[in-house]
C-alpha positions in Angstrom: 23.6 -35.2 -62.8 21.0 -36.5 -60.4 22.2 -39.1 -58.0 21.2 -42.7 -58.2 17.8 -43.4 -56.8 16.4 -40.0 -57.6 13.4 -41.4 -59.4 12.8 -43.7 -56.5 12.8 -40.8 -54.1 10.3 -38.9 -56.2 8.0 -42.0 -56.3 8.2 -42.4 -52.5 7.3 -38.8 -51.9 4.5 -38.8 -54.3 3.0 -42.0 -52.8 3.5 -41.3 -49.1 3.0 -37.6 -48.9 -0.4 -36.3 -47.9 -2.9 -34.7 -50.3 -1.4 -31.2 -49.6 1.5 -30.7 -51.9 4.6 -28.6 -51.0 5.3 -26.4 -54.0 7.8 -23.6 -54.7 5.1 -21.0 -54.2 4.8 -22.0 -50.5 8.2 -20.6 -49.6 9.3 -17.1 -48.7 11.4 -16.5 -51.8 8.5 -17.3 -54.1 6.8 -14.9 -56.5 4.5 -12.5 -54.6 2.1 -12.6 -57.5 1.6 -16.3 -56.8 1.4 -16.2 -53.0 0.5 -12.8 -51.6 1.0 -13.7 -48.0 4.6 -14.6 -48.6 4.5 -17.6 -46.1 3.6 -21.2 -46.1 -0.1 -22.0 -45.7 -1.2 -23.5 -42.4 -2.6 -26.6 -44.0 0.7 -27.3 -45.8 2.7 -26.7 -42.6 0.5 -29.1 -40.7 1.0 -31.7 -43.4 4.8 -31.3 -43.4 4.8 -31.4 -39.6 2.8 -34.7 -39.6 5.0 -36.2 -42.2 8.2 -35.3 -40.3 6.7 -36.8 -37.0 5.9 -40.0 -38.9 9.4 -40.2 -40.3 10.9 -39.6 -36.9 8.7 -42.2 -35.2 8.1 -45.9 -35.6 7.1 -45.6 -39.2 10.5 -44.3 -40.1 12.0 -47.8 -39.3 10.0 -49.3 -42.2 11.6 -46.9 -44.7 14.9 -47.9 -46.3 17.9 -46.0 -45.0 18.7 -44.5 -48.4 15.1 -43.5 -49.1 14.7 -42.0 -45.6 17.8 -40.0 -46.0 16.9 -38.9 -49.5 13.4 -37.8 -48.4 14.9 -35.8 -45.6 17.4 -34.2 -47.9 14.7 -33.5 -50.5 12.4 -31.9 -47.9 15.4 -30.1 -46.6 16.4 -28.8 -50.0 15.0 -25.5 -48.7 14.3 -26.4 -45.1 16.3 -29.7 -44.8 18.9 -27.7 -42.9 15.7 -27.3 -40.7 15.7 -23.5 -40.4 12.2 -22.8 -41.6 10.8 -26.2 -40.6 12.2 -26.0 -37.1 10.9 -22.5 -36.7 7.4 -23.8 -37.6 7.6 -26.7 -35.2 8.9 -24.6 -32.4 6.2 -22.0 -33.0 3.5 -24.6 -32.9 4.9 -26.2 -29.7 5.2 -22.8 -28.1 1.6 -21.8 -29.0 0.3 -25.1 -27.7 2.3 -24.7 -24.4 1.0 -21.2 -24.0 -2.6 -22.4 -24.5 -2.1 -25.1 -21.9 -0.6 -22.6 -19.4 -3.4 -20.1 -20.0 -6.1 -22.8 -19.6 -4.4 -24.0 -16.4 -4.1 -20.5 -15.0 -7.8 -19.8 -15.7 -8.8 -23.1 -14.0 -6.6 -22.2 -10.9 -8.0 -18.7 -10.9 -11.6 -20.0 -11.0 -10.9 -22.5 -8.3 -9.3 -20.0 -6.0 -11.4 -16.9 -6.8 -13.2 -17.1 -3.5 -10.0 -17.8 -1.4 -9.8 -19.6 1.9 -11.5 -18.2 4.9 -9.6 -19.0 8.2 -11.2 -19.0 11.6 -10.8 -15.9 13.7 -8.8 -17.8 16.3 -6.0 -18.3 13.8 -5.8 -14.6 13.2 -5.8 -14.0 16.9 -2.8 -16.3 17.3 -1.0 -14.5 14.4 -1.8 -11.1 16.0 0.4 -12.1 19.0 3.5 -11.7 16.7 2.6 -8.4 15.1 4.7 -5.3 16.0 2.8 -2.1 17.0 3.8 -0.3 13.8 2.4 -3.1 11.7 -1.1 -3.2 13.2 -2.6 -1.2 10.4 -1.2 -3.4 7.7 -2.3 -6.5 9.6 -5.9 -5.1 9.9 -6.1 -4.6 6.1 -5.4 -8.3 5.2 -9.1 -9.3 5.6 -12.2 -8.7 7.6 -11.3 -11.3 10.2 -7.9 -9.8 10.8 -9.5 -6.4 11.2 -12.1 -7.8 13.7 -9.2 -9.2 15.8 -7.7 -5.7 16.1 -11.1 -4.6 17.6 -11.1 -7.1 20.4 -10.1 -6.3 24.0 -7.9 -9.4 24.1 -5.7 -8.1 21.3 -5.0 -4.8 23.0 -4.4 -6.4 26.4 -1.9 -8.9 25.0 -0.1 -6.0 23.2 0.1 -4.1 26.5 1.4 -7.0 28.5 3.9 -7.9 25.8 5.6 -4.5 25.9 5.1 -3.6 29.6 8.3 -2.7 31.5 8.5 -2.4 35.2 10.9 0.6 35.1 8.8 2.6 32.7 7.2 5.7 34.0 3.4 5.6 33.4 0.6 7.9 34.4 -1.9 6.6 36.9 -4.5 5.9 34.1 -2.0 3.8 32.2 -0.8 1.5 35.0 -1.6 -2.2 35.0 -4.2 -2.0 37.7 -6.2 0.7 35.8 -5.6 -0.5 32.2 -8.0 -3.5 32.7 -11.0 -1.2 32.2 -12.6 -1.8 28.9 -13.5 1.9 28.3 -11.0 3.6 26.1 -8.7 0.5 26.3 -7.4 0.9 22.8 -6.5 4.6 23.3 -4.8 3.9 26.6 -2.7 1.1 25.2 -1.5 3.3 22.3 -0.6 6.0 24.8 1.3 3.6 27.0 3.3 2.4 24.0 4.8 6.0 23.7 6.1 5.5 27.2 7.4 1.9 26.9 8.0 1.0 23.2 11.4 2.4 22.1 10.6 3.1 18.4 7.6 5.2 19.5 9.6 7.0 22.3 12.3 8.0 19.8 9.7 9.6 17.6 8.6 11.9 20.4 12.1 12.9 21.4 13.0 13.9 17.9 10.4 16.6 17.6 12.1 20.1 17.3 11.1 23.0 19.6 10.0 25.0 16.5 8.6 23.3 13.4 10.6 23.7 10.3 7.5 24.9 8.4 4.0 26.0 9.5 1.7 23.0 9.7 -1.3 23.3 7.4 -3.5 20.5 8.8 -4.9 22.8 11.4 -6.9 24.8 8.8 -10.6 25.0 9.6 -10.0 23.2 13.0 -12.3 24.1 15.8 -10.9 25.5 19.1 -12.5 23.4 21.8 -10.5 24.6 24.8 -7.9 27.3 25.8 -5.9 27.8 28.9 -2.5 29.3 30.0 -0.2 28.5 32.8 3.1 29.7 34.3 6.0 27.3 34.0 9.6 27.2 34.9 12.0 28.0 32.0 15.3 26.4 31.0 17.2 29.4 32.5 15.4 29.4 35.9 13.2 32.1 34.6 9.4 31.9 34.5 7.7 31.4 31.1 4.1 31.3 30.1 2.5 28.4 28.2 -0.5 28.9 26.1 -2.5 25.8 25.1 -5.1 25.6 22.3 -7.0 22.3 22.0 -8.3 21.8 18.4 -10.6 19.3 16.8 -9.2 18.5 13.4 -11.5 18.8 10.4 -12.0 15.2 9.3 -12.5 14.2 5.7 -13.2 10.5 4.9 -11.2 8.9 2.2 -13.3 7.8 -0.7 -11.2 4.8 -1.6 -10.2 3.8 1.9 -10.4 0.0 2.5 -11.8 0.5 6.0 -14.1 3.4 5.1 -17.5 3.0 6.7 -16.5 0.0 8.8 -17.3 0.3 12.5 -16.1 -1.9 15.3 -18.6 -4.5 16.5 -21.1 -3.3 19.0 -19.7 -5.4 21.8 -16.3 -3.7 21.4 -17.7 -0.2 21.2 -16.3 0.8 24.7 -12.9 -0.5 23.7 -12.6 1.9 20.9 -14.2 4.9 22.7 -11.8 7.9 22.5 -13.0 11.3 23.5 -9.8 12.9 22.1 -10.0 11.3 18.7 -8.8 13.6 15.9 -7.8 16.2 18.6 -4.4 17.9 18.9 -2.9 20.5 21.3 -1.1 23.6 20.1 1.3 24.5 22.9 3.1 27.9 22.6 5.7 29.0 25.2 6.4 32.8 25.6 8.9 34.7 27.7 6.2 36.9 29.3 2.5 36.9 29.7 0.4 38.2 26.8 -3.3 39.0 27.0 -5.2 37.4 24.2 -9.0 37.5 23.4 -11.2 34.5 23.9 -11.4 32.2 20.9 -13.1 29.1 22.3 -15.7 27.7 19.9 -14.3 29.5 16.9 -12.6 28.0 13.8 -8.9 28.5 13.0 -8.6 30.0 9.5 -5.0 31.2 9.5 -1.8 30.1 11.3 1.8 31.2 10.7 5.1 30.9 12.5 7.7 33.6 11.4 10.6 35.6 12.7 10.0 38.1 15.5 10.6 41.8 15.1 13.9 41.6 17.2 15.2 38.9 14.8 16.1 36.6 17.7 12.9 34.8 18.5 9.7 33.7 16.7 6.3 35.1 16.3 3.0 33.1 16.1 -0.1 34.6 14.5 -3.5 32.9 14.8 -6.7 34.1 13.1 -10.1 32.7 14.2 -13.4 32.9 12.3 -16.9 32.1 13.2 -17.2 29.5 10.4 -14.8 27.5 8.2 -13.5 29.0 5.0 -13.5 26.6 2.0 -12.5 26.6 -1.7 -9.1 28.2 -1.1 -10.5 31.6 -0.1 -8.2 33.8 1.9 -9.5 35.0 5.3 -9.9 38.7 5.9 -7.9 40.3 8.7 -10.6 42.7 9.7 -13.0 39.9 10.5 -12.8 37.4 13.3 -10.4 37.3 16.2 -6.6 37.7 15.8 -4.1 36.3 18.3 -0.4 37.4 18.2 2.2 35.8 20.4 5.6 37.5 20.4 8.3 36.7 21.4 7.9 32.9 21.3 10.3 30.4 22.9 8.9 27.1 21.5 5.9 25.8 19.5 4.7 22.2 19.9 1.9 20.3 18.2 0.9 17.3 20.3 -1.5 14.6 19.0 -3.8 12.8 21.4 -1.4 10.0 21.9 1.6 12.2 22.8 2.9 11.7 26.4 2.5 15.4 27.2 -1.1 15.5 25.9 -3.5 16.0 28.9 -6.0 13.2 29.7 -9.6 13.8 29.1 -11.9 13.5 32.1 -14.1 11.1 30.2 -11.3 8.7 29.3 
């Protein structure tokens, strides 16, 4: 039996409800032949949402308590426990919130697309707190930060910040000679490998014989060669063969600083005659006569075990021109240099403390 006031509830719903009627076909358990989508239409959902908001607002105070409760229970006959209706309300609120956030994000992105450009003096102040190993990261922040790393002031401050009185420095790297603008950047970097502890530890950890044969010397040009007699560890004389190579440079296509040159007024600061150069230093127990290979290109370089199985053997093959596309060099062509037995092999970059100074530096 229907409760008392059932007709009154139906009359209230029929008079106050919007033009969109909620029918059985609007629910998920309805006949698929009636509603193919299987869900409530958007217009009906909006009408129900509007009606619920009105009942929960000021207009609900004008409705009798019994009628208000009955309308709520009638609407909640299927969703009066608020499962489906709450899901619809939450979905609409979530969609509106996402739209507002997306719109706000787009506005902020459009407003800050160009960013803020700070004066170069600010970057110069920040550069005073940058450690030597983080200079490359600092220079990649923006163009002004990179410009600061090109100035003579930046390198002089870096030198004075890490200078130590008890550090052994070559004559060219001492304070009275470091004030020259020519090759200032190269000289400061070299001095850091005498004074800055993290850089000094890198040098001392280099083994006497590389664990594997370096492959970056392929197609490098031999600029200079000399040999000298040095004292060995056992008070016996050894011979040191030095090959100065110019590395084959290939520019990175996607490099951030590719094609960027220092300003013209700081050209002398960045002058470095030994840029991309390295020194191959091979020590042997006795003197070995080798042919002249200056001006030729290194095409093959190996370090393996000597014939007596106690030492190492170094083999160098020089060609008149570079060999590309993975082609193997022919042993019958070019100049071959074999050093056996070998005591130690060192590859010294231009910034290494044992790398000789260029006369033009």
